[in-house]
C-alpha positions, 0 to 999 in steps of 0.5 A: 864664600870664604874669601867674602868672609875673610874680606869682612874679618879683615875689615872688622879687624881694621875698624876695631884697631882704628876704634881702640886707637881713637878711644885711647886718644880721647881726652877724659871730659872731666867727669868721673874720678878724674875731676875728683882727683884734680883733673884739668878741664878739656874746655880750652881752645881747640880741644872741643872741636877735636873732641866732637871729631873723636866723638863721631869717629867712635860712633861711626867705627862702632856703628860700621863694626856692628853693620859689618858683623851683621853682614858677614853673619847674613852673607856667609851664613848658610843653613846646615845641611848636615842636620840628621832628620828622622826617617820618613815612613811611607806606606803605600796608598790603598788600592783605589776601586771603581764606584759600585764595587765590593771594596772587600778583600778576602785572604786566600783559602789554604786547603790542608795537605792530604794525609800522606802514608 
């Protein structure tokens, strides 16, 4: 089981590193602070196609990471067998009697010991 977990962790780390690289390579869209302080627009020739690829790659890698994490939890997770349970008390069942018989029990009669000399 640990080899499957290791494989999932390696795939998650590779996808995370690729996601970081793709996010860092993206150009700002021109909104927010970059547009306020005179940032250039990314609507130049050929840039739009690159931005579409980068956006799709970002969503794909993000989804892949989430799916890999869920699969690793489902496939490698096992229920804990070390949970301490309260001891179960079992009582002996009452003796069964045939129908029509007296179901009363009597204690054995103790006779006093004879007085000694």
